[in-house]
N, CA, C and O atoms as a CHARMM CRD file, in Angstrom:
* protein
*
  280
    1    1 MET  N     81.09800  52.78700  95.97500 PROA 1      0.00000
    2    1 MET  CA    82.36800  53.76400  95.59900 PROA 1      0.00000
    3    1 MET  C     82.10100  55.14600  95.78700 PROA 1      0.00000
    4    1 MET  O     81.26800  55.84300  95.20800 PROA 1      0.00000
    5    2 GLY  N     83.17500  55.54500  96.95100 PROA 2      0.00000
    6    2 GLY  CA    82.87100  57.11400  97.60800 PROA 2      0.00000
    7    2 GLY  C     83.45800  58.14200  96.49900 PROA 2      0.00000
    8    2 GLY  O     84.05000  57.76800  95.48600 PROA 2      0.00000
    9    3 GLU  N     83.18300  59.61200  96.87100 PROA 3      0.00000
   10    3 GLU  CA    83.15700  60.40200  95.35300 PROA 3      0.00000
   11    3 GLU  C     84.46500  60.62100  95.16100 PROA 3      0.00000
   12    3 GLU  O     84.80400  61.01400  94.04500 PROA 3      0.00000
   13    4 ALA  N     85.67800  60.37800  96.39200 PROA 4      0.00000
   14    4 ALA  CA    86.99200  60.69300  96.02400 PROA 4      0.00000
   15    4 ALA  C     87.29800  59.35100  95.06200 PROA 4      0.00000
   16    4 ALA  O     87.83800  59.62900  93.99100 PROA 4      0.00000
   17    5 LYS  N     87.05000  58.07800  95.28500 PROA 5      0.00000
   18    5 LYS  CA    87.56800  57.20900  94.23400 PROA 5      0.00000
   19    5 LYS  C     86.98800  57.56600  92.93100 PROA 5      0.00000
   20    5 LYS  O     87.71000  57.48300  91.93800 PROA 5      0.00000
   21    6 ARG  N     85.84300  57.93100  92.82700 PROA 6      0.00000
   22    6 ARG  CA    85.44500  58.36900  91.46500 PROA 6      0.00000
   23    6 ARG  C     86.02200  59.48600  91.07900 PROA 6      0.00000
   24    6 ARG  O     86.35200  59.41300  89.89600 PROA 6      0.00000
   25    7 ARG  N     86.38800  60.89100  91.77700 PROA 7      0.00000
   26    7 ARG  CA    87.22600  61.86800  91.52500 PROA 7      0.00000
   27    7 ARG  C     88.37700  61.48300  90.76000 PROA 7      0.00000
   28    7 ARG  O     88.58200  61.86800  89.60900 PROA 7      0.00000
   29    8 LYS  N     89.32000  60.51800  91.58600 PROA 8      0.00000
   30    8 LYS  CA    90.42700  59.99300  91.22900 PROA 8      0.00000
   31    8 LYS  C     90.32900  59.04700  89.96700 PROA 8      0.00000
   32    8 LYS  O     91.36800  58.91300  89.32000 PROA 8      0.00000
   33    9 GLU  N     89.31300  58.44400  89.58600 PROA 9      0.00000
   34    9 GLU  CA    89.69300  57.49100  88.46800 PROA 9      0.00000
   35    9 GLU  C     89.19200  58.58400  86.91700 PROA 9      0.00000
   36    9 GLU  O     89.60600  58.50700  85.76000 PROA 9      0.00000
   37   10 ALA  N     88.25800  59.44900  87.48400 PROA 10     0.00000
   38   10 ALA  CA    88.22700  60.29000  86.58100 PROA 10     0.00000
   39   10 ALA  C     89.15300  61.54300  86.13000 PROA 10     0.00000
   40   10 ALA  O     89.21000  62.09900  85.03300 PROA 10     0.00000
   41   11 LEU  N     89.81000  61.78600  87.24300 PROA 11     0.00000
   42   11 LEU  CA    91.04000  62.72100  86.54000 PROA 11     0.00000
   43   11 LEU  C     92.10100  62.14900  86.18800 PROA 11     0.00000
   44   11 LEU  O     92.87200  62.72000  85.41700 PROA 11     0.00000
   45   12 GLY  N     92.38700  60.77100  86.73200 PROA 12     0.00000
   46   12 GLY  CA    93.83100  60.00900  86.61100 PROA 12     0.00000
   47   12 GLY  C     94.96700  60.73200  87.08600 PROA 12     0.00000
   48   12 GLY  O     95.13300  61.02500  88.27000 PROA 12     0.00000
   49   13 GLU  N     95.81400  61.04100  86.07500 PROA 13     0.00000
   50   13 GLU  CA    97.27800  61.84400  86.48300 PROA 13     0.00000
   51   13 GLU  C     96.86900  62.86100  86.89500 PROA 13     0.00000
   52   13 GLU  O     97.53500  63.30800  87.82900 PROA 13     0.00000
   53   14 GLU  N     95.99400  63.46600  86.58100 PROA 14     0.00000
   54   14 GLU  CA    95.68800  64.78600  87.08700 PROA 14     0.00000
   55   14 GLU  C     95.47200  64.85000  88.62500 PROA 14     0.00000
   56   14 GLU  O     95.96400  65.69400  89.37400 PROA 14     0.00000
   57   15 TYR  N     94.70800  63.88600  88.95100 PROA 15     0.00000
   58   15 TYR  CA    94.24400  63.60700  90.68500 PROA 15     0.00000
   59   15 TYR  C     95.53800  64.28100  91.61300 PROA 15     0.00000
   60   15 TYR  O     96.73100  63.97500  91.60300 PROA 15     0.00000
   61   16 GLY  N     94.97900  65.07600  92.22600 PROA 16     0.00000
   62   16 GLY  CA    95.85500  65.75800  93.32900 PROA 16     0.00000
   63   16 GLY  C     96.70700  67.01400  93.18700 PROA 16     0.00000
   64   16 GLY  O     97.20800  67.75400  94.03400 PROA 16     0.00000
   65   17 LYS  N     96.71500  67.02600  92.00400 PROA 17     0.00000
   66   17 LYS  CA    97.55800  68.66200  91.32200 PROA 17     0.00000
   67   17 LYS  C     96.87800  69.69700  91.48400 PROA 17     0.00000
   68   17 LYS  O     95.64900  69.67200  91.43100 PROA 17     0.00000
   69   18 ASP  N     97.49900  70.66300  91.68500 PROA 18     0.00000
   70   18 ASP  CA    97.20200  72.01900  91.98800 PROA 18     0.00000
   71   18 ASP  C     96.27200  72.85100  90.45300 PROA 18     0.00000
   72   18 ASP  O     97.13500  73.23400  89.66300 PROA 18     0.00000
   73   19 PRO  N     95.55100  73.01100  90.19200 PROA 19     0.00000
   74   19 PRO  CA    94.93900  73.63900  88.78500 PROA 19     0.00000
   75   19 PRO  C     95.54300  74.95200  88.89700 PROA 19     0.00000
   76   19 PRO  O     95.92200  75.63800  89.84600 PROA 19     0.00000
   77   20 TYR  N     95.51100  75.12900  87.29800 PROA 20     0.00000
   78   20 TYR  CA    96.11800  76.06800  86.80600 PROA 20     0.00000
   79   20 TYR  C     94.93100  77.11700  86.72700 PROA 20     0.00000
   80   20 TYR  O     93.81300  76.68700  86.44600 PROA 20     0.00000
   81   21 ILE  N     95.11200  78.45600  86.95700 PROA 21     0.00000
   82   21 ILE  CA    94.33900  79.60400  87.04400 PROA 21     0.00000
   83   21 ILE  C     93.74800  79.48900  85.59900 PROA 21     0.00000
   84   21 ILE  O     92.53900  79.30000  85.45800 PROA 21     0.00000
   85   22 LEU  N     94.71500  79.62000  84.35900 PROA 22     0.00000
   86   22 LEU  CA    94.08400  79.75300  82.76900 PROA 22     0.00000
   87   22 LEU  C     94.94800  78.26200  82.32600 PROA 22     0.00000
   88   22 LEU  O     96.00000  77.78900  82.75600 PROA 22     0.00000
   89   23 SER  N     94.17100  77.88200  81.48200 PROA 23     0.00000
   90   23 SER  CA    94.72500  76.57000  80.68200 PROA 23     0.00000
   91   23 SER  C     96.32800  76.74800  80.12000 PROA 23     0.00000
   92   23 SER  O     97.25600  75.94000  80.15900 PROA 23     0.00000
   93   24 TRP  N     96.27200  78.08700  79.60300 PROA 24     0.00000
   94   24 TRP  CA    97.54700  78.44500  78.92800 PROA 24     0.00000
   95   24 TRP  C     98.44300  79.35400  79.50200 PROA 24     0.00000
   96   24 TRP  O     99.28300  79.93900  78.81800 PROA 24     0.00000
   97   25 LEU  N     98.31000  79.53300  80.84100 PROA 25     0.00000
   98   25 LEU  CA    98.87700  80.02800  82.04100 PROA 25     0.00000
   99   25 LEU  C     99.54800  79.32800  83.03900 PROA 25     0.00000
  100   25 LEU  O     98.93800  79.10500  84.08500 PROA 25     0.00000
  101   26 PRO  N    100.78500  78.91200  82.89700 PROA 26     0.00000
  102   26 PRO  CA   101.42800  77.91800  83.82900 PROA 26     0.00000
  103   26 PRO  C    101.63100  78.80900  85.25100 PROA 26     0.00000
  104   26 PRO  O    102.77500  78.96800  85.67500 PROA 26     0.00000
  105   27 ILE  N    100.47600  79.38300  85.97000 PROA 27     0.00000
  106   27 ILE  CA   100.33100  79.61900  87.21200 PROA 27     0.00000
  107   27 ILE  C     99.39400  78.94000  87.90400 PROA 27     0.00000
  108   27 ILE  O     98.22900  79.32500  87.80700 PROA 27     0.00000
  109   28 THR  N     99.72300  77.76600  88.75900 PROA 28     0.00000
  110   28 THR  CA    98.83400  77.67100  90.08600 PROA 28     0.00000
  111   28 THR  C     97.97900  78.43500  90.71600 PROA 28     0.00000
  112   28 THR  O     97.99700  79.63200  90.43200 PROA 28     0.00000
  113   29 LYS  N     97.23500  78.05600  91.49800 PROA 29     0.00000
  114   29 LYS  CA    96.07000  78.88000  91.92300 PROA 29     0.00000
  115   29 LYS  C     97.17300  78.98200  93.54600 PROA 29     0.00000
  116   29 LYS  O     97.26700  80.08600  94.08300 PROA 29     0.00000
  117   30 THR  N     97.72900  78.07000  94.01200 PROA 30     0.00000
  118   30 THR  CA    98.35600  78.15000  95.20200 PROA 30     0.00000
  119   30 THR  C     99.72500  79.04000  95.16900 PROA 30     0.00000
  120   30 THR  O    100.28500  79.44800  96.18600 PROA 30     0.00000
  121   31 GLN  N    100.23500  79.30700  93.65100 PROA 31     0.00000
  122   31 GLN  CA   101.32700  80.13600  93.31100 PROA 31     0.00000
  123   31 GLN  C    100.75400  81.74100  93.46300 PROA 31     0.00000
  124   31 GLN  O    101.21700  82.63700  94.16900 PROA 31     0.00000
  125   32 ALA  N     99.75600  81.77200  92.68300 PROA 32     0.00000
  126   32 ALA  CA    98.87100  82.89400  92.71700 PROA 32     0.00000
  127   32 ALA  C     98.63800  83.51700  94.41400 PROA 32     0.00000
  128   32 ALA  O     98.99100  84.55500  94.97400 PROA 32     0.00000
  129   33 ASP  N     98.03900  82.57100  94.75600 PROA 33     0.00000
  130   33 ASP  CA    97.51700  83.14100  96.46600 PROA 33     0.00000
  131   33 ASP  C     98.90700  83.55500  97.06100 PROA 33     0.00000
  132   33 ASP  O     98.82100  84.60600  97.69600 PROA 33     0.00000
  133   34 ARG  N     99.93600  83.11100  97.03400 PROA 34     0.00000
  134   34 ARG  CA   101.28800  83.19600  97.49900 PROA 34     0.00000
  135   34 ARG  C    101.60400  84.47000  96.90100 PROA 34     0.00000
  136   34 ARG  O    102.04100  85.34400  97.64900 PROA 34     0.00000
  137   35 PHE  N    101.48500  84.66800  95.92500 PROA 35     0.00000
  138   35 PHE  CA   101.90900  86.33200  94.90200 PROA 35     0.00000
  139   35 PHE  C    101.06200  87.10000  95.77400 PROA 35     0.00000
  140   35 PHE  O    101.73800  87.92600  96.38700 PROA 35     0.00000
  141   36 VAL  N     99.91500  87.14000  96.04600 PROA 36     0.00000
  142   36 VAL  CA    99.04900  87.81200  96.16600 PROA 36     0.00000
  143   36 VAL  C     99.49300  88.35100  97.95300 PROA 36     0.00000
  144   36 VAL  O     99.28400  89.51300  98.30200 PROA 36     0.00000
  145   37 THR  N     99.97900  87.52500  98.71700 PROA 37     0.00000
  146   37 THR  CA   100.28000  87.51600 100.02200 PROA 37     0.00000
  147   37 THR  C    101.48600  88.31400 100.14900 PROA 37     0.00000
  148   37 THR  O    101.61600  89.29500 100.88100 PROA 37     0.00000
  149   38 LEU  N    102.34200  87.82100  99.38900 PROA 38     0.00000
  150   38 LEU  CA   103.99800  88.64300  99.11100 PROA 38     0.00000
  151   38 LEU  C    103.54600  90.25300  98.96700 PROA 38     0.00000
  152   38 LEU  O    103.76700  91.13700  99.79500 PROA 38     0.00000
  153   39 THR  N    102.93600  90.36900  97.84000 PROA 39     0.00000
  154   39 THR  CA   102.89100  91.62800  97.45900 PROA 39     0.00000
  155   39 THR  C    102.21500  92.52800  98.40200 PROA 39     0.00000
  156   39 THR  O    102.58200  93.68200  98.61900 PROA 39     0.00000
  157   40 THR  N    101.29300  91.99700  98.90800 PROA 40     0.00000
  158   40 THR  CA   100.36400  92.33300 100.10900 PROA 40     0.00000
  159   40 THR  C    101.26600  92.76200 101.13300 PROA 40     0.00000
  160   40 THR  O    101.13300  93.91300 101.54800 PROA 40     0.00000
  161   41 ARG  N    102.21300  91.98900 101.63700 PROA 41     0.00000
  162   41 ARG  CA   102.88900  92.33700 102.97400 PROA 41     0.00000
  163   41 ARG  C    104.05300  93.15000 102.14800 PROA 41     0.00000
  164   41 ARG  O    104.65600  93.83500 102.97400 PROA 41     0.00000
  165   42 ALA  N    104.57700  93.33000 100.88600 PROA 42     0.00000
  166   42 ALA  CA   105.73400  94.38200 100.48600 PROA 42     0.00000
  167   42 ALA  C    104.87700  95.79900 100.51800 PROA 42     0.00000
  168   42 ALA  O    105.47900  96.86000 100.68600 PROA 42     0.00000
  169   43 SER  N    103.66700  95.76700 100.37600 PROA 43     0.00000
  170   43 SER  CA   102.69200  97.08400 100.10600 PROA 43     0.00000
  171   43 SER  C    102.90200  97.84800 101.72100 PROA 43     0.00000
  172   43 SER  O    103.01200  99.03600 102.02300 PROA 43     0.00000
  173   44 TRP  N    102.90200  96.80500 102.42500 PROA 44     0.00000
  174   44 TRP  CA   102.68600  97.40800 103.93100 PROA 44     0.00000
  175   44 TRP  C    103.89100  97.88300 104.17700 PROA 44     0.00000
  176   44 TRP  O    104.00300  99.07400 104.46700 PROA 44     0.00000
  177   45 VAL  N    105.22600  96.89400 104.09700 PROA 45     0.00000
  178   45 VAL  CA   106.68800  97.70100 104.12900 PROA 45     0.00000
  179   45 VAL  C    106.91800  98.75300 103.44900 PROA 45     0.00000
  180   45 VAL  O    107.69700  99.62100 103.84400 PROA 45     0.00000
  181   46 GLY  N    106.30800  98.81500 102.39800 PROA 46     0.00000
  182   46 GLY  CA   106.72700 100.30900 101.67300 PROA 46     0.00000
  183   46 GLY  C    105.94700 101.37300 102.13500 PROA 46     0.00000
  184   46 GLY  O    106.35500 102.53200 102.06800 PROA 46     0.00000
  185   47 ILE  N    104.78700 101.05500 102.62800 PROA 47     0.00000
  186   47 ILE  CA   103.84900 102.43900 103.21800 PROA 47     0.00000
  187   47 ILE  C    104.76700 102.66700 104.71000 PROA 47     0.00000
  188   47 ILE  O    105.20200 103.79500 104.94300 PROA 47     0.00000
  189   48 GLY  N    105.00000 101.64800 105.58700 PROA 48     0.00000
  190   48 GLY  CA   105.72600 101.92300 106.77700 PROA 48     0.00000
  191   48 GLY  C    107.18200 102.86600 106.37700 PROA 48     0.00000
  192   48 GLY  O    107.61300 103.84400 106.98900 PROA 48     0.00000
  193   49 ALA  N    107.64500 102.32500 105.37200 PROA 49     0.00000
  194   49 ALA  CA   108.84800 103.07500 105.14100 PROA 49     0.00000
  195   49 ALA  C    108.69900 104.31200 104.57800 PROA 49     0.00000
  196   49 ALA  O    109.65600 105.08500 104.63000 PROA 49     0.00000
  197   50 LEU  N    107.63600 104.66000 104.02800 PROA 50     0.00000
  198   50 LEU  CA   107.33300 106.22000 103.27800 PROA 50     0.00000
  199   50 LEU  C    107.08400 106.82400 104.46200 PROA 50     0.00000
  200   50 LEU  O    107.67200 107.89200 104.63200 PROA 50     0.00000
  201   51 VAL  N    106.10000 106.28900 105.66900 PROA 51     0.00000
  202   51 VAL  CA   105.98500 107.12300 106.82300 PROA 51     0.00000
  203   51 VAL  C    107.37500 107.53600 107.42100 PROA 51     0.00000
  204   51 VAL  O    107.62700 108.72800 107.59400 PROA 51     0.00000
  205   52 VAL  N    108.40500 106.41300 107.78100 PROA 52     0.00000
  206   52 VAL  CA   109.19000 107.01500 108.39800 PROA 52     0.00000
  207   52 VAL  C    110.07000 107.75800 107.76600 PROA 52     0.00000
  208   52 VAL  O    110.73300 108.55100 108.43500 PROA 52     0.00000
  209   53 ILE  N    110.22800 107.68600 106.63700 PROA 53     0.00000
  210   53 ILE  CA   111.03800 108.87500 105.71200 PROA 53     0.00000
  211   53 ILE  C    110.11000 110.21400 105.86500 PROA 53     0.00000
  212   53 ILE  O    110.73800 111.27300 105.89100 PROA 53     0.00000
  213   54 TRP  N    108.83700 110.27900 105.95800 PROA 54     0.00000
  214   54 TRP  CA   108.25400 111.49900 105.89800 PROA 54     0.00000
  215   54 TRP  C    108.56900 112.12000 107.37300 PROA 54     0.00000
  216   54 TRP  O    108.89600 113.30000 107.50200 PROA 54     0.00000
  217   55 ILE  N    108.45400 111.30700 108.37200 PROA 55     0.00000
  218   55 ILE  CA   108.64900 111.90700 109.61900 PROA 55     0.00000
  219   55 ILE  C    110.19400 112.49900 109.60100 PROA 55     0.00000
  220   55 ILE  O    110.41400 113.55100 110.20100 PROA 55     0.00000
  221   56 ALA  N    111.08200 111.93000 109.02700 PROA 56     0.00000
  222   56 ALA  CA   112.76500 112.23400 109.24000 PROA 56     0.00000
  223   56 ALA  C    112.53500 113.43100 108.51100 PROA 56     0.00000
  224   56 ALA  O    112.87900 114.45500 109.10200 PROA 56     0.00000
  225   57 VAL  N    111.98700 113.58200 107.25400 PROA 57     0.00000
  226   57 VAL  CA   112.49400 114.84800 106.68000 PROA 57     0.00000
  227   57 VAL  C    111.60600 115.62000 107.05900 PROA 57     0.00000
  228   57 VAL  O    112.25200 116.66300 107.16000 PROA 57     0.00000
  229   58 ARG  N    110.05400 115.98900 107.49300 PROA 58     0.00000
  230   58 ARG  CA   109.41800 116.63300 107.88400 PROA 58     0.00000
  231   58 ARG  C    109.81700 117.19900 109.56900 PROA 58     0.00000
  232   58 ARG  O    109.76600 118.40000 109.83500 PROA 58     0.00000
  233   59 PHE  N    110.17100 116.24900 110.51600 PROA 59     0.00000
  234   59 PHE  CA   110.18700 116.64100 111.86200 PROA 59     0.00000
  235   59 PHE  C    111.71600 116.62800 112.19900 PROA 59     0.00000
  236   59 PHE  O    112.29700 117.58700 112.70700 PROA 59     0.00000
  237   60 ILE  N    112.25200 115.54800 111.89400 PROA 60     0.00000
  238   60 ILE  CA   113.97200 115.83700 112.29700 PROA 60     0.00000
  239   60 ILE  C    114.67300 116.20100 111.46100 PROA 60     0.00000
  240   60 ILE  O    115.75100 116.68500 111.80600 PROA 60     0.00000
  241   61 GLY  N    114.40000 116.13100 110.30400 PROA 61     0.00000
  242   61 GLY  CA   115.40800 117.36900 109.24200 PROA 61     0.00000
  243   61 GLY  C    115.47200 118.53500 110.01300 PROA 61     0.00000
  244   61 GLY  O    116.35300 118.76600 110.84200 PROA 61     0.00000
  245   62 PRO  N    114.33300 119.42300 109.67600 PROA 62     0.00000
  246   62 PRO  CA   114.26300 120.79900 110.24200 PROA 62     0.00000
  247   62 PRO  C    114.90600 120.95100 111.64300 PROA 62     0.00000
  248   62 PRO  O    115.43300 122.04500 111.84100 PROA 62     0.00000
  249   63 SER  N    114.95300 120.11500 112.57200 PROA 63     0.00000
  250   63 SER  CA   115.39100 120.26600 114.16000 PROA 63     0.00000
  251   63 SER  C    116.57900 119.89400 113.95200 PROA 63     0.00000
  252   63 SER  O    117.04700 119.85600 115.09000 PROA 63     0.00000
  253   64 LEU  N    117.56100 119.52500 113.08500 PROA 64     0.00000
  254   64 LEU  CA   118.62900 119.62400 112.96100 PROA 64     0.00000
  255   64 LEU  C    119.48700 120.47300 111.95500 PROA 64     0.00000
  256   64 LEU  O    120.70100 120.58900 111.78800 PROA 64     0.00000
  257   65 GLY  N    118.56100 120.93300 111.44600 PROA 65     0.00000
  258   65 GLY  CA   119.15400 122.21700 110.43900 PROA 65     0.00000
  259   65 GLY  C    118.88700 121.70000 109.23800 PROA 65     0.00000
  260   65 GLY  O    118.88100 122.59300 108.39000 PROA 65     0.00000
  261   66 TRP  N    118.63200 120.49500 108.74000 PROA 66     0.00000
  262   66 TRP  CA   118.44100 120.10700 107.28200 PROA 66     0.00000
  263   66 TRP  C    117.09600 120.68700 106.74200 PROA 66     0.00000
  264   66 TRP  O    116.26400 121.12600 107.53600 PROA 66     0.00000
  265   67 TRP  N    116.86600 120.69300 105.30300 PROA 67     0.00000
  266   67 TRP  CA   116.05300 120.81900 104.67600 PROA 67     0.00000
  267   67 TRP  C    114.70100 121.73000 105.44800 PROA 67     0.00000
  268   67 TRP  O    113.63300 121.22600 105.79700 PROA 67     0.00000
  269   68 THR  N    115.05200 123.02400 105.57200 PROA 68     0.00000
  270   68 THR  CA   114.39500 123.92300 106.32300 PROA 68     0.00000
  271   68 THR  C    112.90600 124.10200 105.24100 PROA 68     0.00000
  272   68 THR  O    112.85400 123.85800 104.03600 PROA 68     0.00000
  273   69 VAL  N    112.10200 124.46300 105.89200 PROA 69     0.00000
  274   69 VAL  CA   110.77500 124.67000 105.22700 PROA 69     0.00000
  275   69 VAL  C    110.55900 126.28300 105.67600 PROA 69     0.00000
  276   69 VAL  O    110.51500 126.79000 106.79700 PROA 69     0.00000
  277   70 GLU  N    110.45900 126.78300 104.54100 PROA 70     0.00000
  278   70 GLU  CA   109.86600 128.43200 104.78500 PROA 70     0.00000
  279   70 GLU  C    108.63500 129.02000 104.46600 PROA 70     0.00000
  280   70 GLU  O    108.43000 130.20500 104.73000 PROA 70     0.00000
């Protein structure tokens, strides 16, 4: 008997299902990985937006006569 068959018999209904991070928290490991990927991507988008806004306020704004820095 192969290891996969033994594991399938031991786990029964739970075989092939994604395990939870904690037994009392209904979030699977795959969902947690996707959440980390999403928040990392969103963080980089936010950093990029911050840089664009900073360039607009610091350089483009004063050249157009807005937001003069004394």
